[in-house]
N, CA, C and O of each residue as an XYZ file, in Angstrom:
316
protein
N      26.580     55.703     58.534
C      26.052     54.847     57.486
C      24.539     55.025     57.423
O      23.875     55.091     58.458
N      24.000     55.103     56.227
C      22.578     55.351     56.018
C      21.766     54.071     56.171
O      22.209     52.997     55.766
N      20.566     54.188     56.761
C      19.648     53.061     56.817
C      19.809     52.145     58.011
O      19.179     51.088     58.056
N      20.629     52.513     58.978
C      20.817     51.669     60.160
C      20.042     52.242     61.334
O      20.089     53.448     61.577
N      19.339     51.404     62.057
C      18.633     51.837     63.264
C      19.623     51.953     64.412
O      20.407     51.037     64.664
N      19.585     53.057     65.091
C      20.460     53.232     66.245
C      21.906     53.482     65.873
O      22.776     53.446     66.743
N      22.190     53.735     64.607
C      23.555     53.997     64.166
C      24.298     52.724     63.817
O      23.992     51.646     64.327
N      25.257     52.862     62.959
C      26.055     51.720     62.506
C      27.522     52.089     62.539
O      27.887     53.262     62.454
N      28.328     51.106     62.660
C      29.758     51.307     62.550
C      30.341     50.141     61.763
O      29.815     49.028     61.786
N      31.428     50.418     61.074
C      32.099     49.366     60.323
C      32.701     48.361     61.300
O      33.104     48.722     62.406
N      32.757     47.116     60.889
C      33.342     46.098     61.750
C      34.141     45.111     60.912
O      33.908     44.951     59.714
N      35.063     44.471     61.556
C      35.878     43.442     60.928
C      35.752     42.192     61.786
O      36.089     42.212     62.969
N      35.271     41.113     61.199
C      35.097     39.857     61.918
C      36.035     38.812     61.347
O      36.224     38.729     60.134
N      36.616     38.023     62.222
C      37.505     36.948     61.789
C      36.833     35.610     62.058
O      36.424     35.319     63.182
N      36.726     34.801     61.010
C      36.124     33.474     61.102
C      37.161     32.430     60.731
O      38.049     32.679     59.915
N      37.037     31.269     61.334
C      37.908     30.149     60.984
C      37.046     28.899     60.900
O      36.185     28.669     61.750
N      37.286     28.088     59.859
C      36.537     26.839     59.676
C      37.522     25.738     59.327
O      38.286     25.850     58.369
N      37.495     24.678     60.112
C      38.318     23.497     59.859
C      37.396     22.296     59.737
O      36.433     22.163     60.492
N      37.697     21.420     58.780
C      36.899     20.203     58.672
C      37.740     19.076     58.112
O      38.727     19.289     57.408
N      37.315     17.867     58.450
C      37.967     16.665     57.947
C      36.867     15.659     57.610
O      35.871     15.545     58.325
N      37.062     14.940     56.522
C      36.084     13.954     56.072
C      36.795     12.653     55.723
O      37.854     12.658     55.095
N      36.201     11.542     56.136
C      36.662     10.211     55.745
C      35.498      9.560     55.013
O      34.373      9.543     55.514
N      35.771      9.022     53.816
C      34.677      8.421     53.043
C      35.111      7.099     52.423
O      36.299      6.815     52.271
N      34.096      6.294     52.069
C      34.349      5.008     51.416
C      33.200      4.697     50.469
O      32.032      4.821     50.839
N      33.529      4.297     49.261
C      32.551      3.802     48.289
C      32.889      2.346     48.019
O      34.044      2.003     47.767
N      31.869      1.488     48.073
C      32.125      0.066     47.872
C      31.157     -0.564     46.895
O      29.978     -0.213     46.857
N      31.661     -1.492     46.110
C      30.825     -2.288     45.205
C      30.871     -3.718     45.738
O      31.897     -4.391     45.646
N      29.752     -4.173     46.294
C      29.685     -5.444     47.000
C      29.009     -6.526     46.149
O      28.181     -7.288     46.647
N      29.367     -6.585     44.879
C      28.840     -7.572     43.930
C      27.313     -7.614     43.962
O      26.671     -6.606     43.667
N      26.727     -8.737     44.308
C      25.268     -8.884     44.249
C      24.545     -8.186     45.410
O      23.326     -8.021     45.366
N      25.284     -7.776     46.442
C      24.665     -7.103     47.592
C      24.265     -5.677     47.237
O      23.163     -5.244     47.575
N      25.143     -4.940     46.563
C      24.830     -3.574     46.168
C      26.040     -2.661     46.229
O      27.176     -3.114     46.369
N      25.777     -1.369     46.120
C      26.814     -0.345     46.130
C      26.602      0.531     47.361
O      25.495      1.005     47.615
N      27.682      0.741     48.125
C      27.571      1.540     49.346
C      28.334      2.852     49.206
O      29.306      2.953     48.458
N      27.868      3.844     49.944
C      28.504      5.158     50.012
C      28.426      5.595     51.473
O      27.333      5.754     52.016
N      29.582      5.789     52.111
C      29.629      6.097     53.536
C      30.617      7.229     53.782
O      31.693      7.261     53.186
N      30.244      8.166     54.670
C      31.210      9.174     55.080
C      30.964      9.647     56.508
O      29.854      9.576     57.034
N      32.045     10.129     57.110
C      32.028     10.729     58.438
C      32.750     12.061     58.324
O      33.886     12.112     57.854
N      32.099     13.143     58.752
C      32.694     14.476     58.647
C      32.601     15.201     59.981
O      31.579     15.141     60.664
N      33.672     15.882     60.341
C      33.689     16.721     61.549
C      34.095     18.126     61.119
O      35.082     18.313     60.408
N      33.322     19.100     61.561
C      33.548     20.486     61.171
C      33.553     21.365     62.422
O      32.694     21.225     63.293
N      34.515     22.257     62.501
C      34.568     23.214     63.604
C      34.650     24.616     63.028
O      35.541     24.918     62.234
N      33.718     25.472     63.428
C      33.688     26.864     62.987
C      33.866     27.753     64.204
O      33.295     27.506     65.266
N      34.671     28.792     64.028
C      34.964     29.689     65.137
C      34.813     31.132     64.676
O      35.336     31.515     63.630
N      34.094     31.929     65.462
C      33.955     33.363     65.246
C      34.754     34.030     66.356
O      34.276     34.148     67.484
N      35.966     34.463     66.040
C      36.866     34.990     67.069
C      36.371     36.302     67.659
O      36.558     36.547     68.850
N      35.742     37.152     66.849
C      35.306     38.451     67.357
C      34.159     38.323     68.354
O      34.016     39.171     69.234
N      33.343     37.284     68.232
C      32.224     37.082     69.159
C      32.485     35.935     70.133
O      31.616     35.584     70.932
N      33.681     35.353     70.065
C      34.086     34.251     70.939
C      33.068     33.112     70.912
O      32.610     32.648     71.957
N      32.720     32.670     69.700
C      31.760     31.574     69.508
C      32.427     30.446     68.738
O      33.160     30.687     67.779
N      32.171     29.220     69.160
C      32.671     28.040     68.458
C      31.539     27.028     68.358
O      30.792     26.821     69.315
N      31.417     26.398     67.186
C      30.432     25.332     67.010
C      31.130     24.152     66.344
O      31.951     24.327     65.444
N      30.790     22.955     66.798
C      31.347     21.732     66.227
C      30.197     20.845     65.766
O      29.272     20.571     66.530
N      30.260     20.400     64.521
C      29.253     19.511     63.945
C      29.926     18.218     63.499
O      31.003     18.239     62.903
N      29.283     17.100     63.793
C      29.748     15.798     63.319
C      28.602     15.152     62.551
O      27.487     15.042     63.061
N      28.883     14.725     61.319
C      27.862     14.133     60.457
C      28.330     12.764     59.978
O      29.468     12.598     59.541
N      27.430     11.786     60.069
C      27.680     10.442     59.551
C      26.545     10.090     58.606
O      25.375     10.286     58.932
N      26.893      9.566     57.429
C      25.870      9.152     56.470
C      26.352      7.892     55.762
O      27.512      7.790     55.362
N      25.438      6.936     55.617
C      25.762      5.698     54.927
C      24.530      5.213     54.182
O      23.420      5.248     54.712
N      24.730      4.761     52.951
C      23.611      4.220     52.177
C      24.076      3.008     51.377
O      25.247      2.883     51.018
N      23.124      2.125     51.114
C      23.365      0.930     50.311
C      22.267      0.851     49.263
O      21.083      0.821     49.599
N      22.656      0.816     47.998
C      21.710      0.709     46.886
C      21.771     -0.716     46.362
O      22.830     -1.198     45.960
N      20.616     -1.391     46.370
C      20.530     -2.796     45.974
C      19.479     -2.966     44.888
O      18.381     -2.419     44.984
N      19.818     -3.722     43.862
C      18.846     -4.061     42.827
C      18.081     -5.312     43.222
O      18.675     -6.330     43.578
N      16.741     -5.228     43.154
C      15.883     -6.380     43.459
C      14.951     -6.559     42.266
O      13.937     -5.871     42.150
N      15.298     -7.479     41.390
C      14.509     -7.672     40.172
C      14.513     -6.404     39.339
O      15.574     -5.884     38.995
N      13.319     -5.903     39.012
C      13.191     -4.667     38.236
C      13.151     -3.424     39.121
O      12.838     -2.337     38.636
N      13.460     -3.562     40.398
C      13.344     -2.463     41.351
C      14.698     -2.134     41.965
O      15.627     -2.941     41.929
N      14.791     -0.940     42.525
C      15.988     -0.511     43.241
C      15.596     -0.134     44.662
O      14.668      0.648     44.868
N      16.302     -0.687     45.641
C      16.052     -0.405     47.049
C      17.253      0.343     47.617
O      18.392     -0.106     47.492
N      16.987      1.486     48.240
C      18.034      2.246     48.914
C      17.746      2.256     50.411
O      16.668      2.665     50.842
N      18.715      1.805     51.197
C      18.597      1.843     52.655
C      19.767      2.645     53.202
O      20.826      2.720     52.578
N      19.571      3.237     54.358
C      20.678      4.004     54.908
C      20.373      4.651     56.228
O      19.296      4.491     56.802
N      21.364      5.391     56.695
C      21.269      6.118     57.953
C      21.971      7.461     57.779
O      22.959      7.571     57.053
N      21.448      8.474     58.454
C      22.011      9.819     58.405
C      21.890     10.398     59.810
O      20.785     10.503     60.342
N      23.009     10.773     60.415
C      22.978     11.304     61.779
C      23.891     12.519     61.879
O      24.981     12.541     61.307
N      23.430     13.533     62.617
C      24.212     14.746     62.839
C      24.214     15.073     64.326
O      23.177     15.018     64.987
N      25.384     15.414     64.840
C      25.512     15.871     66.224
C      26.102     17.272     66.181
O      27.204     17.472     65.671
N      25.369     18.239     66.715
C      25.830     19.629     66.695
C      26.087     20.115     68.100
O      26.483     21.265     68.292
């Protein structure tokens, strides 16, 4: 193959990705509107024997205060 340092060879890599998500949207009358989810993802590279797992949690609450909008929330990731 042209343009490779030290020579190149064709390769075939197998990847696998699994994920699951649980989410909830809520309308809490005068309190506000919430959006929350929890996701877990696992990716695997079989040819290099590598696996990574990520877990993400995010939640926000949007509240109207007079002529203003306030958004509060949390976002966390564990890799």
